C-alpha positions as CSV (number, residue, x, y, z in Angstrom):
1,W,26.7,9.1,34.5
2,K,25.5,12.2,36.4
3,G,27.1,14.6,33.9
4,F,30.5,13.1,33.7
5,I,32.2,12.4,29.8
6,F,33.5,9.9,28.9
7,P,36.0,9.6,28.2
8,P,37.1,12.6,28.7
9,V,38.1,15.2,26.4
10,D,41.8,15.4,25.9
11,V,44.1,16.8,23.0
12,V,47.6,17.5,22.5
13,F,47.8,19.6,19.4
14,T,51.1,18.1,17.6
15,G,52.5,17.2,14.0
16,T,50.7,14.1,12.8
17,P,52.1,10.7,11.5
18,M,51.6,10.3,7.6
19,L,49.0,8.0,5.9
20,L,50.1,5.3,3.5
21,V,46.7,4.5,2.3
22,I,46.9,1.2,0.3
23,S,43.8,-0.2,-2.3
24,P,43.9,-2.5,-5.1
25,R,43.8,-2.0,-9.0
26,D,41.0,-3.4,-10.3
27,R,38.6,-1.6,-7.8
28,I,38.5,1.6,-5.5
29,E,38.6,-0.3,-2.5
30,L,40.5,1.3,1.4
31,T,41.9,-2.9,2.0
32,E,44.8,-1.4,4.4
33,T,46.3,1.2,6.2
34,I,49.5,1.9,7.8
35,L,50.8,4.5,9.5
36,L,54.2,6.3,8.8
37,R,56.8,8.8,10.2
38,T,55.7,12.9,10.6
39,D,59.1,13.2,8.8
40,I,59.0,10.8,5.7
41,T,60.6,12.3,3.1
42,V,59.2,13.4,-0.9
43,E,60.7,10.9,-1.8
44,Q,61.3,8.0,0.5
45,I,57.3,8.5,-0.3
46,E,57.5,8.2,-4.0
47,S,60.0,5.0,-3.7
48,L,57.1,3.4,-0.9
49,E,54.3,3.7,-3.7
50,N,55.9,2.5,-6.7
51,T,57.4,-0.3,-4.9
52,I,54.2,-1.8,-3.7
53,F,52.8,-0.5,-7.1
54,Q,55.5,-2.6,-9.2
55,K,56.0,-5.0,-7.1
56,E,52.7,-6.1,-5.4
57,G,50.4,-4.5,-7.9
58,L,48.6,-2.3,-5.6
59,S,47.1,1.0,-5.9
60,A,48.9,2.5,-2.5
61,L,49.1,6.8,-1.5
62,V,50.7,8.0,1.0
63,V,48.3,11.3,2.6
64,G,48.9,14.1,5.4
65,I,45.9,13.3,8.7
66,S,44.6,16.3,10.7
67,G,44.2,14.2,13.3
68,L,44.6,10.8,15.2
69,A,41.9,9.0,17.3
70,T,44.7,7.9,19.7
71,Y,44.2,9.1,23.5
72,P,45.3,12.0,24.6
73,S,43.9,12.9,20.0
74,M,46.2,13.5,18.3
75,V,45.8,16.8,16.0
76,S,47.9,18.8,13.6
77,P,48.6,22.7,15.1
78,N,48.0,24.3,11.3
79,H,44.6,25.6,11.7
80,G,42.6,27.6,13.0
81,L,40.0,27.5,15.9
82,L,37.7,26.7,13.9
83,N,38.9,23.6,12.3
84,A,40.8,22.5,15.1
85,T,37.9,23.0,17.1
86,R,35.7,20.4,14.7
87,I,38.9,17.9,14.4
88,T,39.1,17.8,17.6
89,I,35.4,17.2,18.1
90,H,35.6,14.4,15.2
91,E,38.5,12.7,17.3
92,W,36.3,12.6,20.3
93,L,33.8,11.0,18.7
94,H,35.4,8.3,17.5
95,Q,36.6,7.4,21.0
96,F,33.2,8.0,22.0
97,L,32.0,5.6,19.4
98,F,34.6,3.1,20.6
99,F,32.6,2.3,23.8
100,R,30.0,1.6,21.6
101,T,28.0,-0.3,18.8
102,L,28.9,1.3,15.6
103,G,32.7,2.3,16.6
104,R,32.8,-1.7,17.1
105,N,31.8,-2.4,14.3
106,Y,33.6,0.6,12.8
107,W,36.5,-2.4,10.0
108,R,32.6,-4.6,9.8
109,S,32.3,-4.1,6.3
110,P,33.4,-0.3,4.0
111,E,29.7,0.7,4.8
112,M,30.5,0.7,8.3
113,T,33.4,2.4,8.1
114,T,32.2,5.7,5.8
115,L,28.9,5.5,8.6
116,N,31.5,5.8,12.0
117,E,33.3,8.5,9.4
118,T,30.7,10.2,8.3
119,V,28.6,10.3,11.5
120,A,31.9,12.1,13.3
121,T,31.8,14.8,10.1
122,L,28.3,15.6,10.9
123,A,28.3,16.4,14.1
124,S,31.6,17.7,14.8
125,D,30.8,19.6,11.7
126,E,28.2,21.3,14.3
127,L,28.9,21.9,17.3
128,A,31.9,23.7,16.0
129,D,30.3,26.1,14.2
130,R,27.8,26.5,17.6
131,I,31.6,26.4,19.3
132,Y,33.0,28.8,17.0
133,E,30.1,30.9,17.1
134,A,29.6,31.3,21.3
135,I,33.3,32.6,21.4
136,T,33.5,34.8,18.5
137,S,30.4,36.3,18.2
138,I,30.8,35.2,14.6
139,Q,29.2,33.0,12.4
140,P,31.1,30.2,9.9
141,S,28.9,30.6,7.5
142,K,29.9,34.7,7.6
143,L,33.6,33.3,6.9
144,I,35.5,35.1,4.0
145,K,36.2,32.0,1.7
146,K,40.0,31.6,0.1
147,E,39.4,32.2,-3.8
148,V,40.9,29.5,-5.6
149,P,42.6,30.7,-9.3
150,N,39.8,29.6,-11.2
151,T,36.1,30.6,-9.3
152,A,34.9,28.9,-12.9
153,F,36.1,25.3,-12.4
154,N,33.3,23.3,-9.9
155,F,36.1,21.0,-8.2
156,K,33.0,18.4,-6.5
157,E,30.9,18.0,-9.5
158,E,34.6,17.4,-11.6
159,M,35.9,15.2,-8.7
160,R,32.9,13.5,-8.3
161,S,32.5,13.1,-12.2
162,T,35.8,11.8,-12.8
163,R,35.2,9.1,-9.3
164,T,32.2,7.8,-12.0
165,R,34.3,7.4,-14.7
166,V,36.7,5.7,-12.9
167,D,34.8,3.1,-11.7
168,R,32.4,2.3,-15.1
169,L,36.4,1.9,-16.0
170,L,37.4,-0.3,-14.3
171,A,34.3,-2.3,-13.8
172,V,35.1,-3.3,-17.0
173,E,38.9,-4.6,-16.2
174,Q,40.2,-1.2,-18.2
175,I,42.6,-0.9,-15.0
176,T,45.6,1.1,-17.0
177,E,42.8,3.0,-19.2
178,A,41.1,4.1,-15.8
179,E,44.7,4.6,-14.5
180,A,45.9,6.9,-17.5
181,Y,42.4,8.7,-17.2
182,M,42.5,9.8,-13.5
183,E,46.3,11.1,-14.2
184,I,45.3,12.7,-17.4
185,R,42.2,14.7,-14.5
186,R,44.9,15.2,-12.0
187,Q,46.3,18.0,-14.3
188,L,43.8,19.4,-14.9
189,F,42.7,19.7,-11.1
190,A,46.6,21.4,-11.1
191,N,45.2,23.7,-14.0
192,N,42.6,24.8,-11.9
193,G,44.6,25.7,-9.1
194,Y,44.1,22.4,-6.9
195,E,46.7,20.8,-6.6
196,M,47.7,16.4,-6.0
197,R,51.0,15.2,-5.6
198,K,48.7,12.0,-7.1
199,L,45.2,10.8,-7.9
200,N,45.1,6.6,-7.8
201,Q,42.6,4.3,-6.8
202,A,44.0,4.7,-2.9
203,Y,43.1,7.9,-3.2
204,F,39.6,7.5,-4.2
205,A,39.5,4.6,-1.9
206,F,40.4,7.0,1.4
207,H,38.8,10.1,0.2
208,G,35.6,7.8,-0.9
209,V,35.6,6.8,3.2
210,Y,34.4,10.2,3.9
211,A,30.3,10.6,2.1
212,D,30.3,14.0,1.8
213,N,33.9,14.1,-0.1
214,P,33.0,14.5,-3.9
215,A,35.8,11.5,-4.1
216,S,32.8,9.5,-2.9
217,T,30.2,8.2,-4.6
218,S,28.0,6.3,-1.2
219,P,24.2,7.5,-0.2
220,I,25.1,7.6,3.5
221,H,26.0,11.2,4.1
222,D,22.8,11.9,2.5
223,E,20.9,8.9,4.7
224,L,22.8,10.3,8.2
225,V,21.1,14.0,7.1
226,R,17.7,12.5,6.4
227,F,18.5,10.9,10.1
228,R,19.6,14.6,11.9
229,T,16.3,15.9,10.9
230,A,14.4,13.3,12.9
231,T,16.3,13.6,16.0
232,D,15.7,16.3,18.0
233,S,19.5,17.7,18.9
234,V,22.8,16.1,17.4
235,G,23.6,14.6,20.7
236,D,20.5,12.4,20.4
237,F,21.8,11.8,16.9
238,V,25.1,10.8,17.7
239,R,23.4,8.8,20.5
240,E,20.8,6.9,18.2
241,V,23.2,6.7,15.3
242,S,25.8,4.5,18.2
243,R,24.0,1.5,18.6
244,F,24.4,0.5,14.5
245,G,26.0,-2.5,14.5
246,T,25.3,-3.2,11.1
247,Y,24.6,-0.5,7.9
248,Q,21.4,-2.8,7.3
249,E,19.9,-1.5,10.4
250,F,21.4,1.9,9.9
251,K,18.7,1.9,6.8
252,A,15.6,-0.1,8.5
253,A,16.0,2.7,11.6
254,L,16.2,6.0,8.2
255,E,13.1,4.2,6.7
256,R,11.3,4.6,9.9
257,S,12.2,7.9,10.6
258,T,11.1,8.6,7.5
259,Y,7.8,7.9,8.6
260,G,8.0,10.1,11.6
261,H,9.4,6.7,13.7
262,T,13.4,7.0,15.2
263,D,12.9,4.4,17.7
264,V,16.4,1.7,17.2
265,P,15.9,-2.0,18.2
């Protein structure tokens, strides 16, 4: 629109809601999410999760979120410049995609949900790095990383291994064994400096939506990286991906891009 950006970027740095995530116990699947009050207590959270587990037979987890694509976007103020920029862009991209085929099909399938979230993550990471460097003259890759207590412990590999094992147990209907295993692994993570209140099916259902997360087993992150490589700019990448209404359409376009064609029907 002659340089006019739609929707206009608008964000409020404020406390974000908590999110109740629900998954079946016999498989990892994001079936429902419910926004909760920001000031809910740990006691209320655990009571809610336990009630859903005992009375409904479902896996539940209440998690904090960094941003929410309301309008204006809500972004938690508890972040530095780089991460606040990433979250702001990520939530704006959801608003941008809402008016396009990809965003309108967010809930069409688990793959489409993951495609939406991972597109927003890839594009926001790339743009935020460029913005941060433009403002500070510091490359984000040069920032000092926070050390974890056990540097020999590879969180990503261990979490991905955990997810793979849980999937295998659930596939043969060993639900209680999978839940016992996840608790053992939660304690392992805690002992190596990675505290998490609960590790269950709902945890993997929520974090697994983001294909770059080690809790995910989706190939979509790697596929989107390949698709981004075949486009000239992050803008072209977002515009082209925004046209897909199904995961199958994206896969077909990815195959064409592999052979030097990025056209989208």
